[in-house]
N, C-alpha and C positions, 0 to 999 in steps of 0.2 A: 604588442601588435594589436591594432584595432580589430575587433571581431566583426565580421560580416557574415551573417547566416547564409547557408547554402540557398541559392535560388530554387533548388530542386527539393526542398525539404518536405513539400507536400505531395510529391509525385507517387510515393509508394505506401506511405502510412495509411491505415484504414481507421475510420472513426465510427463510433456508435453513439446513438442518442441515449442520454442518461434518463432511464425511466420514461415518464411522460413529460419531462421538462423540455425546454428548448436547447439545452446544453449538450454538445457532443464532446466526447473524450476519445483520445487515441486508444486503440486496442491495447497498447502497452504504455504505461506511465512510469516515470523514474522515481523510485523511492529513495530517500536520503537517510534511511534508518542507520545503515552502516556505511563506513568509508567516507563520510563527509564531516566527521568531527576532527578534533585536533590530532588524532593519531594518523591522519593521512595528509599528504602535502596538498597545498592549495593548487599547485600546478596540476596534480593528478585530478583533483576535483573539477578544475576548470576544463580540462580535456574531456572528462566524462559528460559534463553539462553541455558543452558545445557539440559533442558527438550526438548526444541524445536529441537536441533541438534540430540539428542538421538532418536527422533521420525522421523528423516529423513528430517527435515526442514533445507535445506542448504542455504536458502536465507534470509538475514537480511537486512531490508530496513530502511534507515535513511534519514534525511535531516539536513541542516545546522541549522535550527531554532527549531529542536525538543528539548523539555525540559519539563518544565521550569527549570532554565532560558535557553535562547537560547544557543545552543552549548553543553549543558550538556549531552544530550543523546549520542552524538558522543564521548565526553570525557569519559563518563562512559563505553560506549561500548569499546573504545580503551583500557581502563584499563583491562577490562575483557578479551578482545581479547589477550592481552599480557600474561595474567595469564593462560588462558584455551584453546584458539582457534588458537593460532599462528601455532602450529604443523599441523593444519587442513586447513591452508589457501587455498590450492588448491582444497579443497572440498567445499569451501564456495563461494557464490555470495553475495557480499556486495555492496549496492547501497547508494548513497546520492544525494541530490538535491540542487539547488540554484534558488531562485526566489522571495521569500518574504523578508521583511525588516530583517536586521541582525545586522548591527553595525551603530554607529552614522555618520552623515554627508551625503553628496549627493551620495557618492559611495557605501554606505551600505544599501540603502533603498529598495533594491530589484529590480526586473525587469530583463531585458535581456541584459544589456550592457556587452561588452567584459570585461571591467574593473571589474565589479561586479562578473560576472560568474566565471572568472578564478581566481580571488582573493579568492572567496568563496571556490572553490575547493581546493586551496592550504591550506586554513585554516582547511577545513574538514579533509584532509589527515594528517595534523599535529595533530589535536585533536585525531584522531583514531590511529595514529602511523602506517599508511599504506603508501606504495609506490604508490599504485594505488587502485582505486575502480573498481569493475566489471561493474557497470552501473552508469552513471552520467546523471541526468535529468535536463531539464529546468522545474522548478516546476510550472510555470504558464506562460501563454501568456502575453507579455508586448506590449500593443498597442503603447507605446511611443518610442519603439526601433525597428529599421528595423529588420525583421525576419532574413535577411541575416547576420546581425551582431551576433545575438544570436546563430544561427546554425553554423556560422563560429567559434565562441568560443567553442562550443561543439566539432566540428571537430578538433580544435587545441588541445583540451584535449586528444583526441584519438592519434593524431600525436605525442604528447609529451610523450605518454605512461602512462598518469595519469588516464586514463579510458579505459577499454577494449571495452565497448559499450556505446551508448548514447540513450536517449529517451526523451519523453515529458510527461507532466502531465497536465490534465485539459485543453487541447486544443480542439477546435471545430474540426469536421471532415475536414472542408475546410483548416484550418490552419495546421492540422496534415499532410494532403497531401502536402501542400506547404513546410512544414518543411522537409518532406522526400525528396522532389525534390531538395531542397537546399543542404541538406547533401549529396545527391548522386553526386552533382557536386564536392564534396571533396572526392569522393569515400569512404564515410563513411555511412553505412546504418543506418537508424533510426530503432533501434531494437524493441522498445516497447512503448506503451502508458499506463499511469497509471491514470485511471479515477475513480471517485466515482460511485458506482453502488450497488443498493440493491433493495429490493421489494417495497420500498417507494421512489425510485429515479432511474428511468429507462431510463434516457435521452440517454444513449449510444445506445439503441436499434433502435433509429430513423435512424441514418446514420453512426455513428462512427464505429460500428463493421464491417459494409460492407466496409468502407474505409480502415480499418486496414487489412482486408482480401485481398483487392485488392493491398495494398502496401506490403504485406508479413510481416506485423508487428505483434508482439505479444501484448497481453493485460493482465495487472495485475491490478485487481480492488482493491479499498480500500473502507472501510465502508460497508462491506457486511452485518454487523449487525446493520447498521445505528447508530453507536456509542452506542450500547447497547439497542436501542429501540426494535430491533428484537431479543430479548432474554426474559427470564422469569422475568427480573429485574423489569419491569414496569407494569406487569399485574395487580397489585393491588395498583397502585399509585407510587409516587416518594420516594424511600427510602432515609434515612438520608445520607448514604455513596455514593449516586449517584454522577457521574462525574459532574453533574450540581452544586453540592455543594462543589467540591474540587478544590484546586489551579490548574490552567492550564486546567480546564475543561470547559472553556467558549465556546468551539466550539459546545458543546451540549447545546441548548437553551430550556428554558421551553416551548416556542412556538412549538417546535418540538414534545413535548409530549401532543399534543392536544387530546381532547376527541375523535375526529374522527380517528386520527392515532391509538390511543390505542385500540379503538373498532375493527379496522381492525387487529391489532396485536393479539388481543384475538381470533379472528376468525382463523387467521393463526396458532395460537398455537394449536387449535383443530385439524387442518389438520396434524400438526407435530406429535401430540400424536397418531393419527391413523396410522402414518408411523412408530411408534416406535422410534421417535427421539425427542430431545428437539427442541424448536423453533430455537435456535441458529444453531443447526446442520442442520436443514432443510434449513435455510436461506443461509448457506454456500453451501450446495449441490445444491440449486436452482441457485445460481450465476454460479456454475461450470457446469451447465447442457449444456451450449453452448460450443462446442469444440473450438470456437474462443477465449475463455477466457483461457489464459495460466495458470494463478495462481490467487489466491485471498489472500490478506493480512489479517492476523488475528492480532488483538491487544489483550492484556491480562493483567490482574493485578495479576495473580497467575499461577503457573504451572498446577493446576487443570483445569483452563479454557483452557489452551493449549491442554491438553489431551482430554478434552471434545470436543473441536473443531475438532481435528484431527480424532476423532472417527466418525465424519460425513462422512468420506471417505468410511465407511463400507456400506453406502447406498446412492449412488449417482443417482440411477435410479428413474424416475418419470413416473407414468402412465399418459395417456392422460387426464383422469378425474382429477387426482391430479393437473396437470398443469392448467386445465380449472378452477378448484375451486380456485386455488391460484390467477389466473388472475382476478377473481371477486374482490378480496380483495387487491391485490398488485397494488395500485394506487399511483400516485404522492402525496407525503405528505408535500411538501414545505420545504424540509430539505436539499436541495442542496446548501451548502455554497460556492461552487466553480463555480456556474453558471455564474458569471461575467467573469471569465477567459475563459470559454468554449463557450461564446456567440459571440465571434468575428468571423465573417465570412471571 
């Protein structure tokens, strides 16, 4: 059946300007990290993409290695783009990234070399059937490659017309500022940073957000729900269908579901109920409480989850007491898998 986007898709979604740029992003963007590889049906993926766009989510976020297997999320997205979304290309922000291992041999093991970064972008464009992406990221900081080389590759992608904007992910505040300075030498702004951030992983509050504001960069966070920990899924233990027990779900570790973390989550759930929200909705609203956050990525395994998450936008305000009560429970939970990349000063 031919897809016709909802005529009301822009009625309720809210948008924020990305740093000092002219680009606006929806407060919630759809991440295709999980559930868009070959372990999920194409019909399910199609339903989620359509639901997201009909709700005003104009930004779809990918990476070269999303799957499993690697590359399959981009391939599947490309097929659905051709079927459903090609007529809406100018209403979409499509992003991808390069940084982690991707193909055999020394040139496909990830990092920030010009060879790997630009080859990866060409592969991503081919898988998705696109002439360009809107945002292309360096997916991680590579201590073994001069940052000048990595940023030069990003700048070249813009100059070639293969990316409209570029950004970085999981870089420290210091390396983010250096990346922005290097890109500026090419007259290419560093548009945005994509860090992990949630109530159990608050590292960006120390100095990264201040750096982004000073640089005029936007911020789009991922893992607002801590890979499902900040939802009602684990309030009573680990269910059989948990990501921990599914193919491609190794990024969520059983150590993350510690008794201490789950006890805090149960306390946060009580605060959410008092607000008339689910825990997931409150967790998303909490991330967006800071105006320096341009957008937050949501992941989903069903359209129902997308609708629930977007409903969080109906209550983004927090009282001073609510924030204070949350701060008592929102402590570091040793769940930041990307700390290695962002620890380089």
